[in-house]
Backbone as JSON, one array per atom type, in Angstrom:
{
  "sequence": "MYLHNRLYQPLAQVDDAAWQALLERHGFWENFGVMLDADHQDIAFHILMHEGEVAHSKAMADANFEFDAVAISSEVLKDPILCEQIDRWSAMHAANYGAGVTTKMGLYVIRAGGTLGFHVDGPVFLRGARVDLSLEPIQRGLMEAQASHRTILPLRFNPEDDFMLCGYRAPLKRGELFEFSNVLPHAYFNKGTEHTVLLVTTYLQEDLLPAEATYAGAAAIPHAATEPNQ",
  "N": [[0.84, -1.2, 0.0], [0.48, 2.21, -0.78], [1.1, 5.17, 0.88], [1.43, 8.48, 1.91], [3.76, 9.89, 4.31], [3.1, 12.33, 5.11], [0.35, 14.62, 4.88], [0.49, 16.58, 2.97], [2.88, 17.14, 0.62], [5.43, 19.04, -0.38], [7.17, 19.17, -3.49], [8.84, 20.44, -5.47], [9.98, 23.66, -6.6], [8.75, 25.07, -9.45], [8.99, 26.41, -12.78], [6.26, 27.97, -13.99], [5.65, 29.29, -16.31], [5.14, 28.43, -18.96], [2.71, 27.03, -18.75], [1.08, 29.09, -17.81], [1.12, 30.78, -20.02], [-0.29, 29.2, -21.81], [-2.81, 29.2, -20.65], [-3.5, 31.81, -21.13], [-3.54, 31.71, -23.86], [-5.58, 29.95, -24.56], [-8.99, 29.94, -23.81], [-10.75, 28.04, -22.73], [-10.95, 27.13, -20.12], [-12.35, 29.01, -18.75], [-14.99, 28.58, -19.19], [-18.4, 27.67, -18.25], [-18.88, 25.54, -15.43], [-19.81, 22.26, -14.13], [-22.72, 21.49, -12.18], [-23.56, 19.48, -9.72], [-24.63, 18.78, -7.19], [-25.21, 19.98, -3.81], [-22.65, 19.76, -2.81], [-20.99, 19.88, -4.97], [-20.36, 22.26, -6.94], [-20.19, 24.29, -9.74], [-17.75, 23.35, -11.02], [-15.06, 22.02, -12.98], [-13.41, 19.54, -14.77], [-10.96, 19.5, -16.98], [-9.79, 17.31, -19.13], [-6.58, 16.51, -20.17], [-4.78, 14.47, -20.73], [-4.93, 10.93, -21.01], [-4.28, 7.71, -19.88], [-1.6, 7.88, -20.78], [-1.79, 9.12, -23.25], [-2.44, 12.01, -25.24], [-5.55, 13.59, -24.81], [-7.28, 13.36, -27.25], [-9.57, 12.08, -28.08], [-13.06, 12.44, -27.75], [-14.37, 10.78, -26.03], [-12.67, 10.5, -23.94], [-12.88, 12.82, -22.61], [-15.32, 13.84, -21.75], [-18.4, 14.08, -19.77], [-19.32, 11.5, -19.6], [-17.18, 10.03, -19.07], [-15.85, 11.04, -16.82], [-17.3, 12.21, -13.81], [-17.19, 14.93, -13.33], [-16.15, 16.04, -15.59], [-15.51, 18.35, -18.23], [-15.7, 18.84, -21.56], [-12.99, 19.63, -23.78], [-12.54, 21.67, -26.62], [-11.9, 20.05, -29.72], [-10.24, 21.39, -31.43], [-8.58, 22.87, -29.77], [-6.95, 20.89, -28.65], [-5.43, 20.29, -30.81], [-3.42, 22.03, -30.89], [-0.05, 22.37, -31.27], [1.78, 23.39, -29.44], [0.52, 23.18, -26.97], [0.17, 20.36, -26.86], [2.84, 19.52, -26.86], [3.67, 20.53, -24.39], [2.03, 19.08, -22.64], [3.02, 16.46, -23.07], [5.64, 16.85, -22.22], [5.29, 17.42, -19.49], [4.22, 15.01, -18.59], [6.38, 13.32, -19.15], [8.24, 14.3, -17.33], [7.17, 13.38, -14.91], [7.4, 10.6, -15.33], [10.18, 10.33, -15.42], [10.89, 11.07, -12.85], [9.48, 9.33, -11.15], [9.78, 6.78, -12.12], [9.24, 3.66, -13.95], [6.03, 3.44, -15.42], [2.8, 4.97, -15.9], [1.17, 7.93, -17.01], [-1.82, 8.14, -15.89], [-3.84, 9.99, -15.82], [-4.25, 13.4, -16.58], [-4.96, 16.82, -16.16], [-6.64, 20.04, -16.26], [-8.0, 21.29, -13.44], [-10.74, 23.12, -12.62], [-12.11, 25.27, -10.31], [-14.62, 27.32, -10.18], [-15.17, 30.82, -9.36], [-16.5, 31.02, -6.17], [-17.2, 28.38, -6.29], [-17.51, 24.86, -5.35], [-15.87, 21.92, -4.45], [-16.71, 19.19, -2.96], [-15.9, 17.12, -0.04], [-14.28, 14.09, -0.79], [-12.99, 10.89, -1.86], [-10.53, 9.56, -4.06], [-10.52, 7.08, -6.6], [-12.05, 4.44, -7.61], [-14.49, 7.13, -7.32], [-15.64, 8.17, -4.17], [-18.37, 9.64, -2.95], [-20.23, 11.79, -0.72], [-22.64, 9.92, 0.93], [-22.82, 8.09, -1.15], [-22.71, 4.73, -2.44], [-20.88, 1.81, -3.32], [-20.41, -1.35, -4.99], [-18.21, -3.36, -3.61], [-17.4, -5.84, -4.37], [-17.05, -5.93, -7.04], [-14.9, -6.42, -9.78], [-13.75, -4.26, -11.4], [-14.0, -2.11, -9.59], [-12.43, -2.96, -7.44], [-9.94, -3.08, -8.73], [-9.62, -0.39, -9.41], [-9.35, 0.82, -6.89], [-7.01, -0.4, -6.0], [-5.17, 0.52, -7.88], [-5.28, 3.22, -7.33], [-3.99, 3.31, -4.88], [-1.44, 2.77, -5.71], [-0.62, 4.99, -7.04], [0.69, 8.27, -7.74], [-0.39, 11.49, -6.9], [-0.14, 14.61, -8.13], [-0.12, 18.19, -7.83], [-0.06, 21.32, -9.4], [-0.53, 24.5, -8.53], [-2.0, 26.89, -10.5], [-3.65, 29.14, -10.72], [-5.3, 30.85, -8.14], [-7.21, 31.91, -5.25], [-6.1, 33.74, -2.4], [-7.66, 33.31, -0.14], [-8.91, 30.89, -0.51], [-9.82, 27.48, 0.37], [-8.1, 24.56, 0.44], [-8.62, 21.5, 1.42], [-7.35, 18.8, 3.31], [-8.23, 16.08, 4.88], [-9.16, 17.76, 6.99], [-6.98, 19.41, 7.24], [-5.64, 22.44, 6.2], [-4.19, 22.99, 3.23], [-1.23, 24.71, 2.29], [-1.33, 26.53, -0.37], [0.88, 27.52, -2.98], [2.13, 29.64, -5.48], [3.64, 28.16, -8.24], [4.65, 26.04, -6.77], [5.05, 22.71, -6.86], [3.26, 20.0, -5.62], [2.56, 16.96, -3.79], [-0.05, 14.76, -2.77], [-1.96, 12.51, -0.68], [-4.36, 11.13, -2.36], [-6.09, 9.14, -1.72], [-7.16, 9.72, 0.62], [-9.69, 11.69, 2.33], [-10.51, 14.72, 0.66], [-11.0, 18.17, -0.29], [-12.11, 21.17, -2.02], [-12.66, 24.59, -1.64], [-13.67, 27.38, -3.18], [-13.28, 30.57, -2.28], [-13.03, 33.09, -3.2], [-12.93, 35.73, -5.7], [-11.93, 35.04, -8.11], [-11.37, 32.5, -10.62], [-10.2, 29.27, -9.72], [-7.42, 27.43, -10.88], [-6.03, 24.36, -11.23], [-3.34, 22.31, -12.03], [-3.57, 19.02, -12.43], [-2.18, 15.86, -11.92], [-2.07, 12.37, -12.31], [-0.05, 9.72, -11.65], [0.71, 6.45, -12.24], [2.74, 4.27, -10.61], [4.51, 1.55, -11.52], [5.94, -0.34, -9.94], [4.78, -0.11, -7.48], [2.44, -1.46, -7.52], [0.69, -4.39, -6.37], [2.32, -7.6, -6.45], [0.75, -9.59, -7.52], [-0.88, -8.37, -9.3], [-1.49, -6.88, -12.5], [-1.05, -4.14, -14.76], [-3.2, -2.87, -17.15], [-3.18, -0.67, -18.73], [-1.84, 1.85, -21.02], [1.69, 1.9, -21.57], [4.03, 4.09, -20.21], [6.74, 5.94, -21.65], [9.75, 6.53, -20.3], [11.43, 9.68, -20.03], [14.07, 12.15, -20.02], [14.29, 14.0, -16.99], [12.62, 17.11, -16.53], [12.53, 18.77, -14.45], [14.12, 19.08, -11.23], [14.71, 16.01, -9.45], [13.08, 15.04, -6.44]],
  "CA": [[0.0, 0.0, 0.0], [1.22, 3.47, -0.85], [0.49, 6.26, 1.62], [2.46, 9.43, 2.33], [3.9, 10.13, 5.75], [2.54, 13.66, 5.33], [-0.83, 14.86, 4.05], [0.84, 17.52, 1.92], [4.32, 16.98, 0.44], [6.03, 19.86, -1.44], [8.16, 18.44, -4.27], [9.82, 21.32, -6.13], [9.53, 24.94, -7.15], [8.89, 24.94, -10.89], [8.63, 27.56, -13.61], [4.96, 27.67, -14.59], [5.4, 30.27, -17.36], [4.57, 27.79, -20.15], [1.31, 26.76, -18.48], [0.38, 30.37, -17.74], [0.96, 31.26, -21.4], [-1.35, 28.41, -22.43], [-4.08, 29.69, -20.11], [-3.78, 33.05, -21.86], [-3.71, 31.37, -25.28], [-6.85, 29.25, -24.7], [-9.92, 30.36, -22.76], [-11.76, 27.03, -22.42], [-11.05, 26.94, -18.67], [-13.26, 30.02, -18.21], [-16.37, 28.18, -19.48], [-19.18, 27.25, -17.1], [-18.63, 24.21, -14.94], [-20.97, 21.43, -13.84], [-23.31, 21.6, -10.85], [-24.17, 18.18, -9.48], [-25.39, 18.84, -5.95], [-24.74, 21.04, -2.92], [-21.22, 19.59, -2.56], [-20.25, 19.95, -6.24], [-20.92, 23.43, -7.58], [-19.36, 25.08, -10.65], [-16.43, 22.74, -11.13], [-14.81, 21.45, -14.31], [-12.14, 18.85, -14.97], [-10.63, 19.48, -18.41], [-8.8, 16.25, -19.25], [-5.57, 16.73, -21.2], [-4.12, 13.2, -21.05], [-5.52, 9.74, -20.41], [-3.51, 6.5, -20.16], [-0.37, 8.18, -21.49], [-2.06, 9.7, -24.56], [-3.18, 13.26, -25.26], [-6.98, 13.22, -24.84], [-7.93, 13.84, -28.48], [-10.89, 11.45, -28.2], [-14.09, 13.02, -26.9], [-14.73, 9.79, -25.0], [-11.77, 10.68, -22.81], [-12.93, 14.18, -22.08], [-16.64, 14.36, -21.42], [-18.95, 13.66, -18.49], [-19.55, 10.06, -19.58], [-15.92, 9.44, -18.66], [-15.64, 11.51, -15.45], [-18.52, 12.89, -13.39], [-16.98, 16.38, -13.31], [-15.41, 16.42, -16.79], [-16.07, 19.27, -19.21], [-14.89, 18.59, -22.74], [-12.21, 20.68, -24.43], [-12.7, 21.65, -28.07], [-10.87, 19.28, -30.41], [-9.3, 22.34, -32.04], [-7.6, 23.23, -28.75], [-6.01, 19.8, -28.48], [-4.58, 20.2, -31.99], [-2.36, 23.02, -30.72], [1.19, 21.63, -31.02], [2.45, 23.91, -28.25], [-0.14, 22.54, -25.83], [0.49, 18.93, -26.86], [4.24, 19.37, -26.45], [3.75, 20.8, -22.96], [1.41, 17.93, -21.97], [3.98, 15.36, -23.14], [6.8, 17.22, -21.4], [4.91, 17.29, -18.09], [4.11, 13.58, -18.34], [7.73, 12.76, -19.16], [8.88, 14.67, -16.07], [6.7, 12.45, -13.89], [7.99, 9.29, -15.6], [11.59, 10.36, -15.06], [11.03, 11.21, -11.41], [8.86, 8.24, -10.4], [10.15, 5.48, -12.67], [8.35, 3.02, -14.92], [4.61, 3.58, -15.12], [2.02, 5.67, -16.91], [0.31, 9.04, -16.58], [-3.17, 7.65, -16.12], [-4.74, 11.11, -16.01], [-3.72, 14.75, -16.39], [-5.92, 17.8, -16.62], [-6.81, 21.29, -15.53], [-9.19, 21.27, -12.6], [-11.18, 24.48, -12.39], [-13.18, 25.54, -9.37], [-14.94, 28.69, -10.5], [-15.38, 31.71, -8.21], [-17.63, 30.59, -5.36], [-17.48, 26.97, -6.51], [-17.21, 23.92, -4.27], [-15.62, 20.5, -4.69], [-16.87, 18.66, -1.62], [-15.02, 16.05, 0.41], [-14.39, 12.83, -1.51], [-11.73, 10.19, -2.07], [-10.41, 9.12, -5.44], [-10.18, 5.68, -6.74], [-13.29, 5.11, -7.95], [-14.83, 8.25, -6.45], [-16.64, 7.96, -3.13], [-18.96, 10.91, -2.57], [-21.05, 11.69, 0.47], [-23.88, 9.17, 0.77], [-22.76, 7.15, -2.27], [-22.25, 3.39, -2.14], [-20.49, 1.0, -4.47], [-20.28, -2.77, -4.72], [-16.77, -3.62, -3.53], [-17.09, -7.16, -4.92], [-16.85, -5.8, -8.47], [-13.47, -6.4, -10.13], [-13.27, -2.92, -11.78], [-13.89, -1.28, -8.4], [-11.26, -3.44, -6.72], [-8.75, -2.67, -9.47], [-9.49, 1.05, -9.3], [-8.82, 1.14, -5.56], [-5.63, -0.88, -5.96], [-4.34, 1.42, -8.68], [-5.2, 4.5, -6.63], [-2.96, 3.17, -3.85], [-0.13, 2.7, -6.35], [-0.45, 6.18, -7.87], [1.07, 9.57, -7.19], [-1.24, 12.6, -7.34], [0.55, 15.89, -7.97], [-0.86, 19.39, -8.2], [0.63, 22.59, -9.56], [-1.52, 25.57, -8.51], [-1.72, 27.9, -11.52], [-4.38, 30.34, -10.32], [-6.13, 30.61, -6.97], [-7.41, 33.04, -4.35], [-5.44, 33.5, -1.11], [-8.62, 32.88, 0.89], [-9.44, 29.57, -0.82], [-9.48, 26.38, 1.28], [-7.86, 23.23, -0.09], [-8.63, 20.76, 2.67], [-6.93, 17.41, 3.32], [-8.57, 15.53, 6.19], [-9.26, 18.83, 7.96], [-5.77, 20.23, 7.2], [-5.68, 23.41, 5.1], [-2.91, 22.95, 2.53], [-0.75, 26.06, 1.96], [-1.05, 26.66, -1.79], [1.86, 28.53, -3.36], [2.34, 29.72, -6.92], [4.85, 27.51, -8.72], [5.1, 24.93, -5.93], [4.48, 21.41, -7.18], [3.17, 19.18, -4.41], [1.9, 15.66, -3.89], [-0.84, 14.45, -1.6], [-2.58, 11.19, -0.71], [-5.73, 11.31, -2.81], [-6.93, 8.08, -1.18], [-7.73, 10.29, 1.83], [-10.7, 12.71, 2.01], [-10.02, 16.05, 0.34], [-12.04, 19.06, -0.82], [-11.64, 22.52, -2.36], [-13.7, 25.61, -1.54], [-13.25, 28.66, -3.75], [-13.9, 31.62, -1.47], [-12.63, 34.38, -3.75], [-13.63, 36.28, -6.86], [-11.28, 34.54, -9.32], [-11.41, 31.05, -10.8], [-9.02, 28.48, -9.38], [-6.99, 26.48, -11.91], [-5.02, 23.45, -10.71], [-2.85, 21.28, -12.95], [-3.63, 17.78, -11.64], [-1.59, 14.72, -12.64], [-2.05, 11.09, -11.61], [0.96, 8.87, -12.26], [0.74, 5.12, -11.66], [4.1, 3.72, -10.55], [4.28, 0.12, -11.68], [6.49, -1.18, -8.88], [3.95, 0.0, -6.28], [1.33, -2.4, -7.64], [0.95, -5.72, -5.8], [2.94, -8.53, -7.39], [-0.28, -10.42, -8.14], [-1.69, -7.56, -10.21], [-0.85, -6.26, -13.66], [-1.77, -2.94, -15.22], [-3.51, -3.07, -18.57], [-3.14, 0.6, -19.44], [-0.69, 2.12, -21.89], [2.97, 2.04, -20.87], [4.71, 5.36, -20.45], [8.15, 5.83, -22.02], [10.45, 7.53, -19.51], [12.34, 10.62, -20.69], [14.87, 12.89, -19.06], [13.52, 14.89, -16.15], [12.68, 18.52, -16.87], [12.66, 19.46, -13.18], [14.95, 18.24, -10.37], [14.1, 15.0, -8.62], [13.01, 15.41, -5.02]],
  "C": [[0.87, 1.25, 0.0], [0.45, 4.55, -0.11], [1.6, 7.18, 2.11], [2.58, 9.47, 3.84], [3.51, 11.55, 6.11], [1.32, 13.81, 4.44], [-0.48, 15.67, 2.81], [2.36, 17.51, 1.79], [4.83, 17.87, -0.69], [7.13, 19.08, -2.15], [9.24, 19.34, -4.84], [9.16, 22.64, -6.48], [9.79, 24.89, -8.65], [8.48, 26.25, -11.58], [7.33, 27.24, -14.33], [4.63, 28.58, -15.77], [4.74, 29.65, -18.58], [3.08, 27.5, -19.94], [0.5, 28.06, -18.41], [0.13, 30.94, -19.14], [-0.16, 30.5, -22.11], [-2.73, 28.81, -21.9], [-4.48, 30.99, -20.81], [-4.14, 32.76, -23.32], [-5.09, 30.74, -25.53], [-7.75, 29.59, -23.52], [-10.93, 29.32, -22.34], [-11.98, 26.88, -20.91], [-11.96, 27.96, -18.0], [-14.73, 29.68, -18.46], [-17.08, 27.72, -18.21], [-18.85, 25.81, -16.73], [-19.93, 23.45, -14.71], [-21.44, 21.67, -12.41], [-24.09, 20.31, -10.6], [-25.09, 18.19, -8.27], [-24.78, 19.91, -5.07], [-23.24, 20.96, -2.68], [-20.37, 19.79, -3.81], [-20.88, 21.04, -7.1], [-19.88, 24.14, -8.44], [-17.91, 24.61, -10.69], [-16.28, 22.15, -12.52], [-13.44, 20.8, -14.35], [-11.92, 18.73, -16.48], [-9.47, 18.49, -18.62], [-7.89, 16.51, -20.44], [-4.9, 15.44, -21.65], [-4.82, 12.08, -20.32], [-4.72, 8.53, -20.86], [-2.3, 6.79, -21.06], [-0.55, 8.82, -22.85], [-2.8, 11.02, -24.4], [-4.64, 12.94, -25.56], [-7.7, 13.78, -26.05], [-9.35, 13.3, -28.61], [-11.88, 12.09, -27.24], [-14.48, 12.06, -25.78], [-13.86, 9.93, -23.77], [-12.07, 11.96, -22.04], [-14.32, 14.69, -21.74], [-17.19, 13.7, -20.16], [-19.32, 12.18, -18.46], [-18.3, 9.33, -19.08], [-15.6, 9.8, -17.21], [-16.86, 12.34, -15.05], [-18.4, 14.4, -13.45], [-16.27, 16.88, -14.56], [-16.21, 17.38, -17.66], [-15.15, 19.21, -20.42], [-14.18, 19.84, -23.24], [-12.45, 20.55, -25.94], [-11.56, 20.87, -28.72], [-9.83, 20.19, -31.06], [-8.21, 22.73, -31.05], [-6.52, 22.16, -28.64], [-5.22, 19.49, -29.75], [-3.42, 21.2, -31.92], [-1.06, 22.3, -30.39], [1.93, 22.11, -29.79], [1.85, 23.28, -27.0], [0.23, 21.07, -25.74], [1.92, 18.67, -26.42], [4.38, 19.57, -24.95], [3.14, 19.65, -22.16], [2.4, 16.77, -21.93], [5.19, 15.63, -22.24], [6.49, 17.02, -19.91], [4.78, 15.81, -17.7], [5.49, 12.94, -18.26], [8.49, 13.1, -17.88], [8.46, 13.72, -14.96], [7.31, 11.06, -14.08], [9.43, 9.25, -15.16], [11.78, 10.39, -13.55], [10.49, 10.01, -10.63], [9.24, 6.86, -10.92], [9.08, 4.93, -13.59], [6.9, 3.11, -14.48], [3.91, 4.31, -16.24], [1.28, 6.83, -16.26], [-1.12, 8.62, -16.9], [-4.14, 8.8, -16.39], [-3.98, 12.42, -15.75], [-4.77, 15.73, -16.88], [-5.89, 19.08, -15.8], [-8.11, 21.21, -14.75], [-9.54, 22.7, -12.24], [-12.31, 24.49, -11.37], [-13.5, 27.02, -9.54], [-15.21, 29.5, -9.22], [-16.64, 31.3, -7.46], [-17.95, 29.12, -5.46], [-17.0, 26.08, -5.37], [-16.98, 22.53, -4.83], [-15.6, 19.84, -3.32], [-15.93, 17.51, -1.3], [-15.33, 14.75, -0.34], [-13.04, 12.14, -1.46], [-11.72, 9.66, -3.5], [-10.19, 7.62, -5.49], [-10.9, 5.03, -7.87], [-13.66, 6.17, -6.9], [-15.88, 7.81, -5.43], [-17.12, 9.32, -2.66], [-19.83, 10.7, -1.34], [-22.36, 10.96, 0.17], [-23.87, 8.14, -0.33], [-22.24, 5.79, -1.8], [-21.86, 2.69, -3.43], [-20.37, -0.45, -4.02], [-18.8, -3.14, -4.76], [-16.41, -5.03, -4.01], [-16.79, -7.1, -6.41], [-15.36, -5.65, -8.79], [-13.0, -5.01, -10.56], [-13.12, -1.98, -10.59], [-12.65, -1.67, -7.6], [-9.97, -2.97, -7.4], [-8.54, -1.16, -9.36], [-8.91, 1.47, -7.97], [-7.35, 0.73, -5.44], [-4.7, 0.08, -6.71], [-4.23, 2.8, -8.05], [-4.12, 4.45, -5.56], [-1.56, 3.18, -4.44], [0.19, 3.94, -7.18], [-0.01, 7.39, -7.06], [0.11, 10.62, -7.75], [-0.49, 13.91, -7.06], [-0.35, 17.03, -8.42], [0.11, 20.56, -8.33], [-0.43, 23.68, -9.58], [-1.13, 26.66, -9.52], [-2.4, 29.23, -11.18], [-5.28, 29.98, -9.14], [-6.25, 31.89, -6.17], [-6.73, 32.75, -3.02], [-6.38, 32.95, -0.04], [-9.23, 31.51, 0.61], [-9.01, 28.54, 0.23], [-9.33, 25.09, 0.48], [-7.63, 22.34, 1.13], [-8.25, 19.29, 2.46], [-7.15, 16.86, 4.72], [-8.58, 16.62, 7.27], [-8.05, 19.73, 8.02], [-5.85, 21.15, 5.99], [-4.3, 23.49, 4.45], [-2.5, 24.36, 2.11], [-0.37, 26.18, 0.48], [-0.07, 27.79, -2.06], [2.05, 28.48, -4.88], [3.68, 29.08, -7.28], [5.35, 26.38, -7.87], [4.34, 23.66, -6.3], [4.43, 20.58, -5.91], [2.41, 17.9, -4.71], [1.07, 15.46, -2.63], [-1.5, 13.09, -1.78], [-4.05, 11.34, -1.09], [-6.64, 10.16, -2.41], [-7.54, 8.52, 0.15], [-8.73, 11.38, 1.46], [-10.07, 14.08, 1.76], [-11.13, 16.85, -0.32], [-11.42, 20.4, -1.16], [-12.84, 23.47, -2.34], [-13.15, 26.93, -2.05], [-14.0, 29.77, -3.02], [-13.58, 33.02, -1.99], [-13.46, 34.78, -4.96], [-13.04, 35.79, -8.18], [-11.39, 33.02, -9.39], [-10.09, 30.43, -10.34], [-8.71, 27.53, -10.52], [-5.83, 25.67, -11.34], [-4.63, 22.46, -11.8], [-2.7, 19.99, -12.14], [-3.12, 16.62, -12.49], [-1.63, 13.48, -11.75], [-1.09, 10.17, -12.34], [1.0, 7.53, -11.53], [2.15, 4.56, -11.76], [4.01, 2.21, -10.5], [4.79, -0.71, -10.51], [5.79, -0.98, -7.54], [2.71, -0.88, -6.34], [1.67, -3.72, -6.96], [1.48, -6.67, -6.86], [1.91, -9.36, -8.14], [-1.09, -9.68, -9.19], [-0.84, -7.06, -11.37], [-1.68, -5.06, -14.06], [-1.95, -3.02, -16.71], [-3.43, -1.8, -19.39], [-1.9, 0.75, -20.3], [0.56, 2.31, -21.05], [3.61, 3.36, -21.23], [6.16, 5.1, -20.81], [8.91, 6.91, -21.26], [11.36, 8.4, -20.38], [13.15, 11.33, -19.61], [13.98, 13.85, -18.29], [13.7, 16.33, -16.59], [12.73, 19.39, -15.62], [13.47, 18.56, -12.26], [14.13, 17.22, -9.61], [14.11, 15.46, -7.18], [13.05, 14.14, -4.17]]
}
């Protein structure tokens, strides 16, 4: 089982200029988000990569794939500058964590006043929701969540926002890449006037999977790190 010895683990200070330029270049992240219930208001997960591949397929990027997903225009994902940056970011994770695959990468937007209520990732467990833990896909999803690293690079946020990890308020900092245990309850409350934009990456590290399990997803090809290992 993989679990951090801290709820919030700073990894490195990185130059986010390329991502900031892409936010200026493309305005899709300013579109309206989804509103599911009182705990999930005005949020949008714009998927950029799935299973090691840029998310060109609409099936990878709409709400049939993720409950909070908001599709990006196919024209946006034809931008070679964006695609190069997505691949570069994925390669950095492969170089730093070892053999594995970027199972998911995207821009998570919590619009001004929006709320992403407490949940755990895996399959997602929301307040009051139940799942059948005897199902093989559910079991595999939980196993893979334990073997994955979840990193976040805060691109835009309000100082008064609350990013909560089991009751701990994480200290967001511009340009600080951090990792946290997404198998634990976490939530985000936008309390400001500006939209929050978080670059969220999930990287499955193959040697953290139990020996009896195999991963059927695409295999990532490690490249040289673009940021220092921590």
